[in-house]
Kinemage of the C-alpha trace (Angstrom):
@kinemage 1
@onewidth
@group {chain A} dominant
@subgroup {mainchain}
@vectorlist {calphas} color= white
{ca met a 1} P 81.536 147.503 55.484
{ca ala a 2} L 81.157 148.277 59.165
{ca asp a 3} L 82.192 145.469 61.468
{ca ala a 4} L 82.163 144.708 65.175
{ca ser a 5} L 85.436 146.543 65.743
{ca asp a 6} L 83.833 149.789 64.519
{ca phe a 7} L 80.996 149.434 67.022
{ca leu a 8} L 83.404 148.517 69.810
{ca ala a 9} L 85.439 151.650 69.068
{ca leu a 10} L 82.290 153.776 69.068
{ca thr a 11} L 80.987 152.397 72.351
{ca ala a 12} L 84.414 152.885 73.938
{ca ala a 13} L 84.430 156.469 72.657
{ca met a 14} L 81.008 157.102 74.209
{ca ala a 15} L 82.441 156.302 77.647
{ca arg a 16} L 85.220 158.892 77.381
{ca pro a 17} L 84.861 162.284 79.062
{ca gly a 18} L 84.561 165.455 77.028
{ca gln a 19} L 81.572 164.411 74.918
{ca pro a 20} L 80.600 164.671 72.178
{ca ala a 21} L 84.052 165.201 70.602
{ca pro a 22} L 85.417 161.686 71.363
{ca leu a 23} L 82.320 160.057 69.897
{ca phe a 24} L 82.338 162.206 66.758
{ca leu a 25} L 86.058 161.609 66.183
{ca ala a 26} L 85.529 157.838 66.465
{ca leu a 27} L 82.570 158.056 64.095
{ca gln a 28} L 84.615 160.130 61.640
{ca gln a 29} L 87.344 157.462 61.728
{ca ala a 30} L 84.943 154.521 61.350
{ca leu a 31} L 83.122 156.116 58.417
{ca gly a 32} L 86.464 157.173 56.969
{ca arg a 33} L 87.355 153.493 56.620
{ca his a 34} L 84.100 152.650 54.901
{ca pro a 35} L 82.515 154.175 52.939
{ca gly a 36} L 85.169 156.926 53.142
{ca his a 37} L 84.973 160.714 52.986
{ca arg a 38} L 86.908 163.925 52.340
{ca leu a 39} L 84.579 165.990 54.502
{ca phe a 40} L 82.651 164.766 57.537
{ca thr a 41} L 80.123 166.864 59.439
{ca val a 42} L 77.404 166.301 62.018
{ca met a 43} L 74.342 168.511 62.150
{ca arg a 44} L 71.727 168.714 64.913
{ca his a 45} L 68.219 169.061 63.479
{ca asp a 46} L 65.759 171.318 65.276
{ca ala a 47} L 62.461 170.745 63.492
{ca ala a 48} L 60.526 173.146 65.730
{ca ala a 49} L 62.920 176.047 65.070
{ca gly a 50} L 63.392 175.087 61.414
{ca phe a 51} L 67.175 174.888 61.263
{ca asn a 52} L 70.154 172.543 61.349
{ca ala a 53} L 73.226 173.446 63.422
{ca arg a 54} L 76.707 172.088 62.713
{ca ile a 55} L 78.105 170.517 65.879
{ca tyr a 56} L 81.147 168.731 64.413
{ca ser a 57} L 83.325 169.204 61.352
{ca ser a 58} L 86.422 167.486 60.021
{ca arg a 59} L 87.273 170.755 58.222
{ca pro a 60} L 86.451 173.516 60.709
{ca ala a 61} L 88.221 176.213 58.682
{ca glu a 62} L 85.741 175.757 55.840
{ca tyr a 63} L 82.797 174.377 57.824
{ca pro a 64} L 83.016 175.700 61.383
{ca val a 65} L 81.108 174.295 64.305
{ca gly a 66} L 78.165 176.523 65.086
{ca gly a 67} L 77.196 177.131 61.482
{ca arg a 68} L 73.439 177.057 60.982
{ca lys a 69} L 71.314 176.353 57.940
{ca gln a 70} L 67.658 177.235 57.629
{ca val a 71} L 65.551 174.228 56.647
{ca arg a 72} L 63.597 174.839 53.473
{ca asp a 73} L 60.901 172.622 51.988
{ca thr a 74} L 62.795 170.741 49.276
{ca ala a 75} L 62.881 167.168 47.997
{ca trp a 76} L 66.133 166.724 50.006
{ca thr a 77} L 64.434 167.928 53.213
{ca arg a 78} L 61.412 165.711 52.719
{ca gln a 79} L 63.575 162.636 52.044
{ca leu a 80} L 66.254 163.127 54.698
{ca leu a 81} L 64.675 165.114 57.507
{ca arg a 82} L 61.006 164.151 57.268
{ca arg a 83} L 61.037 160.548 56.027
{ca gly a 84} L 64.404 159.721 57.618
{ca glu a 85} L 65.876 158.226 54.455
{ca pro a 86} L 69.509 158.666 53.394
{ca phe a 87} L 70.297 160.932 50.466
{ca ile a 88} L 72.972 160.243 47.868
{ca gly a 89} L 74.238 162.875 45.478
{ca tyr a 90} L 76.392 161.199 42.849
{ca asp a 91} L 78.138 164.056 41.093
{ca ala a 92} L 78.754 167.798 40.876
{ca ala a 93} L 75.373 168.357 39.200
{ca asp a 94} L 73.639 166.776 42.203
{ca ile a 95} L 75.698 168.933 44.581
{ca arg a 96} L 74.787 172.091 42.644
{ca ala a 97} L 71.106 171.155 42.539
{ca thr a 98} L 70.886 170.376 46.257
{ca phe a 99} L 73.161 172.678 48.265
{ca ala a 100} L 73.327 176.467 48.354
{ca asp a 101} L 77.013 176.256 49.368
{ca his a 102} L 77.854 174.098 46.339
{ca glu a 103} L 80.780 176.290 45.268
{ca leu a 104} L 82.608 175.694 48.565
{ca ile a 105} L 81.771 171.976 48.525
{ca leu a 106} L 83.094 171.577 44.995
{ca ser a 107} L 86.220 173.635 45.776
{ca leu a 108} L 87.142 170.984 48.364
{ca gly a 109} L 87.076 168.262 45.708
{ca cys a 110} L 83.766 166.936 46.962
{ca glu a 111} L 81.433 165.970 44.147
{ca ser a 112} L 79.333 163.318 45.869
{ca val a 113} L 77.487 163.194 49.164
{ca leu a 114} L 75.942 160.645 51.486
{ca asn a 115} L 73.649 162.316 54.029
{ca leu a 116} L 72.654 159.951 56.816
{ca pro a 117} L 69.668 160.742 59.036
{ca val a 118} L 70.069 159.959 62.733
{ca leu a 119} L 66.750 158.898 64.192
{ca trp a 120} L 65.582 158.700 67.779
{ca asp a 121} L 62.086 157.802 68.932
{ca gly a 122} L 60.722 157.981 65.397
{ca arg a 123} L 62.121 161.384 64.502
{ca val a 124} L 65.238 162.751 62.846
{ca val a 125} L 67.421 164.430 65.465
{ca gly a 126} L 70.367 165.128 63.184
{ca thr a 127} L 72.429 164.089 60.203
{ca val a 128} L 75.865 162.676 59.597
{ca asn a 129} L 77.192 163.994 56.301
{ca leu a 130} L 79.913 162.423 54.194
{ca leu a 131} L 81.345 164.032 51.075
{ca ala a 132} L 83.881 162.610 48.636
{ca gly a 133} L 84.905 162.594 44.971
{ca ala a 134} L 82.463 162.107 42.115
{ca gly a 135} L 80.661 158.767 42.002
{ca his a 136} L 82.047 157.631 45.347
{ca tyr a 137} L 78.786 156.754 47.114
{ca gln a 138} L 76.452 153.962 46.042
{ca pro a 139} L 73.112 152.798 47.498
{ca ala a 140} L 74.578 149.647 49.077
{ca met a 141} L 76.762 151.864 51.286
{ca ala a 142} L 73.848 153.635 52.944
{ca ala a 143} L 72.530 150.973 55.350
{ca pro a 144} L 75.891 150.040 56.931
{ca ala a 145} L 76.811 153.728 57.223
{ca met a 146} L 73.426 154.513 58.806
{ca ala a 147} L 74.016 151.805 61.407
{ca leu a 148} L 77.238 153.536 62.446
{ca ala a 149} L 75.692 157.011 62.266
{ca ala a 150} L 72.938 155.888 64.658
{ca cys a 151} L 75.581 155.868 67.402
{ca ala a 152} L 75.543 159.677 67.206
{ca ala a 153} L 71.991 159.821 68.624
{ca pro a 154} L 72.980 160.317 72.296
{ca ala a 155} L 75.213 163.249 71.389
{ca leu a 156} L 72.463 164.846 69.319
{ca leu a 157} L 70.042 164.685 72.244
{ca ile a 158} L 72.186 166.631 74.719
């Protein structure tokens, strides 16, 4: 569960020069403590252009910064990007059903996902994405993780 020390670390990171890397590293570390992850990425959402762009990755060899994904009208898109609700995929079947790059995801030992929308002014401006082993993420983890992910909003607006 996120605690005050996580938020203090994030606000201290926001003050450091060289943004957004210090903020994203602090967020990666905070979310690595709870709920945990094997892969951590941040995507900027551009609703008008219809794509998401990767702006941070804990595994840049496999998921490089700058990678873009076209937004398609799916249940995942409607839940995460339109309604601003977190998405949990519990196992490999959920990964396969949701993500076109499922083979790469699964090859990294990631069989569950927690996608966290980052909202600003009533709209989704990006997502923080956590992936781990099968069955890792549970619904009770979403709200505390979303509170931490919200700290990414300033970096997604620049």
